[in-house]
KOLPATI-989185 format. One record per residue (C-alpha): x, z, y; residue number from 1; residue in one letter. Coordinates in nm, 2 decimals, m for minus. Each point is the difference from the previous one (the first is absolute). Example, Ala and Ser with C-alpha at 12.3 -4.5 7.8 and 13.67 -1.06 7.14 Angstrom:
# KOLPATI-989185
<atom><xx>1.23</xx><zz>0.78</zz><yy>m0.45</yy><n>1</n><res>a</res></atom>
<atom><xx>0.14</xx><zz>m0.07</zz><yy>0.34</yy><n>2</n><res>s</res></atom>
# end
This chain:
# KOLPATI-989185
<atom><xx>11.92</xx><zz>12.26</zz><yy>6.98</yy><n>1</n><res>m</res></atom>
<atom><xx>m0.36</xx><zz>0.02</zz><yy>m0.14</yy><n>2</n><res>v</res></atom>
<atom><xx>m0.12</xx><zz>0.12</zz><yy>0.34</yy><n>3</n><res>n</res></atom>
<atom><xx>0.17</xx><zz>m0.30</zz><yy>0.17</yy><n>4</n><res>e</res></atom>
<atom><xx>m0.17</xx><zz>m0.24</zz><yy>m0.25</yy><n>5</n><res>k</res></atom>
<atom><xx>m0.33</xx><zz>0.16</zz><yy>0.08</yy><n>6</n><res>g</res></atom>
<atom><xx>0.05</xx><zz>m0.04</zz><yy>0.37</yy><n>7</n><res>k</res></atom>
<atom><xx>0.10</xx><zz>m0.36</zz><yy>m0.05</yy><n>8</n><res>t</res></atom>
<atom><xx>m0.30</xx><zz>m0.08</zz><yy>m0.21</yy><n>9</n><res>l</res></atom>
<atom><xx>m0.23</xx><zz>0.17</zz><yy>0.25</yy><n>10</n><res>k</res></atom>
<atom><xx>0.14</xx><zz>m0.21</zz><yy>0.28</yy><n>11</n><res>t</res></atom>
<atom><xx>m0.03</xx><zz>m0.32</zz><yy>m0.20</yy><n>12</n><res>i</res></atom>
<atom><xx>m0.37</xx><zz>0.08</zz><yy>m0.06</yy><n>13</n><res>d</res></atom>
<atom><xx>m0.06</xx><zz>0.00</zz><yy>0.37</yy><n>14</n><res>t</res></atom>
<atom><xx>0.13</xx><zz>m0.36</zz><yy>0.04</yy><n>15</n><res>l</res></atom>
<atom><xx>m0.22</xx><zz>m0.31</zz><yy>0.02</yy><n>16</n><res>s</res></atom>
<atom><xx>0.04</xx><zz>m0.28</zz><yy>m0.25</yy><n>17</n><res>e</res></atom>
<atom><xx>0.16</xx><zz>m0.21</zz><yy>0.28</yy><n>18</n><res>d</res></atom>
<atom><xx>0.26</xx><zz>0.28</zz><yy>0.07</yy><n>19</n><res>e</res></atom>
<atom><xx>0.08</xx><zz>0.03</zz><yy>m0.37</yy><n>20</n><res>i</res></atom>
<atom><xx>0.04</xx><zz>m0.37</zz><yy>m0.03</yy><n>21</n><res>y</res></atom>
<atom><xx>0.23</xx><zz>m0.01</zz><yy>0.31</yy><n>22</n><res>a</res></atom>
<atom><xx>0.22</xx><zz>0.27</zz><yy>m0.16</yy><n>23</n><res>l</res></atom>
<atom><xx>0.01</xx><zz>m0.20</zz><yy>m0.33</yy><n>24</n><res>y</res></atom>
<atom><xx>0.10</xx><zz>m0.31</zz><yy>0.19</yy><n>25</n><res>l</res></atom>
<atom><xx>0.27</xx><zz>0.19</zz><yy>0.19</yy><n>26</n><res>k</res></atom>
<atom><xx>0.14</xx><zz>0.14</zz><yy>m0.33</yy><n>27</n><res>s</res></atom>
<atom><xx>0.01</xx><zz>m0.35</zz><yy>m0.16</yy><n>28</n><res>m</res></atom>
<atom><xx>0.17</xx><zz>m0.15</zz><yy>0.30</yy><n>29</n><res>l</res></atom>
<atom><xx>0.26</xx><zz>0.28</zz><yy>m0.01</yy><n>30</n><res>k</res></atom>
<atom><xx>0.06</xx><zz>m0.07</zz><yy>m0.37</yy><n>31</n><res>k</res></atom>
<atom><xx>0.04</xx><zz>m0.37</zz><yy>0.08</yy><n>32</n><res>s</res></atom>
<atom><xx>0.25</xx><zz>0.07</zz><yy>0.27</yy><n>33</n><res>e</res></atom>
<atom><xx>0.20</xx><zz>0.22</zz><yy>m0.24</yy><n>34</n><res>d</res></atom>
<atom><xx>m0.01</xx><zz>m0.27</zz><yy>m0.27</yy><n>35</n><res>d</res></atom>
<atom><xx>0.13</xx><zz>m0.26</zz><yy>0.25</yy><n>36</n><res>i</res></atom>
<atom><xx>0.28</xx><zz>0.24</zz><yy>0.11</yy><n>37</n><res>k</res></atom>
<atom><xx>0.10</xx><zz>0.05</zz><yy>m0.37</yy><n>38</n><res>k</res></atom>
<atom><xx>m0.01</xx><zz>m0.38</zz><yy>m0.07</yy><n>39</n><res>g</res></atom>
<atom><xx>m0.30</xx><zz>0.03</zz><yy>m0.23</yy><n>40</n><res>k</res></atom>
<atom><xx>m0.15</xx><zz>m0.33</zz><yy>0.11</yy><n>41</n><res>v</res></atom>
<atom><xx>m0.04</xx><zz>m0.35</zz><yy>m0.14</yy><n>42</n><res>m</res></atom>
<atom><xx>m0.02</xx><zz>m0.34</zz><yy>0.16</yy><n>43</n><res>t</res></atom>
<atom><xx>m0.33</xx><zz>m0.20</zz><yy>0.01</yy><n>44</n><res>i</res></atom>
<atom><xx>0.15</xx><zz>m0.24</zz><yy>m0.26</yy><n>45</n><res>e</res></atom>
<atom><xx>0.08</xx><zz>0.30</zz><yy>m0.23</yy><n>46</n><res>e</res></atom>
<atom><xx>m0.35</xx><zz>0.13</zz><yy>0.05</yy><n>47</n><res>s</res></atom>
<atom><xx>m0.15</xx><zz>m0.34</zz><yy>m0.09</yy><n>48</n><res>i</res></atom>
<atom><xx>0.21</xx><zz>m0.03</zz><yy>m0.31</yy><n>49</n><res>e</res></atom>
<atom><xx>m0.10</xx><zz>0.36</zz><yy>m0.10</yy><n>50</n><res>r</res></atom>
<atom><xx>m0.37</xx><zz>m0.08</zz><yy>0.05</yy><n>51</n><res>m</res></atom>
<atom><xx>0.03</xx><zz>m0.32</zz><yy>m0.21</yy><n>52</n><res>k</res></atom>
<atom><xx>0.16</xx><zz>0.19</zz><yy>m0.29</yy><n>53</n><res>k</res></atom>
<atom><xx>m0.26</xx><zz>0.28</zz><yy>0.01</yy><n>54</n><res>e</res></atom>
<atom><xx>m0.31</xx><zz>m0.21</zz><yy>0.06</yy><n>55</n><res>h</res></atom>
<atom><xx>m0.04</xx><zz>m0.33</zz><yy>m0.18</yy><n>56</n><res>e</res></atom>
<atom><xx>m0.27</xx><zz>m0.12</zz><yy>0.24</yy><n>57</n><res>s</res></atom>
<atom><xx>0.21</xx><zz>0.07</zz><yy>0.31</yy><n>58</n><res>f</res></atom>
<atom><xx>0.07</xx><zz>m0.32</zz><yy>0.20</yy><n>59</n><res>n</res></atom>
<atom><xx>0.11</xx><zz>m0.02</zz><yy>0.36</yy><n>60</n><res>i</res></atom>
<atom><xx>0.07</xx><zz>m0.37</zz><yy>0.01</yy><n>61</n><res>d</res></atom>
# end
């Protein structure tokens, strides 16, 4: 397991910042797709209400 981790880290070190960012975006999109499949989403209206509660200065009107 430690050897595999070392190989993975060595490979990551060879990637450019753009490649690392692309991998990050791909992982975030995958997580978003999984959340949607599991029903872990909210409507725009729910999101606006949440922002209003959490941030006094939030105003979308």
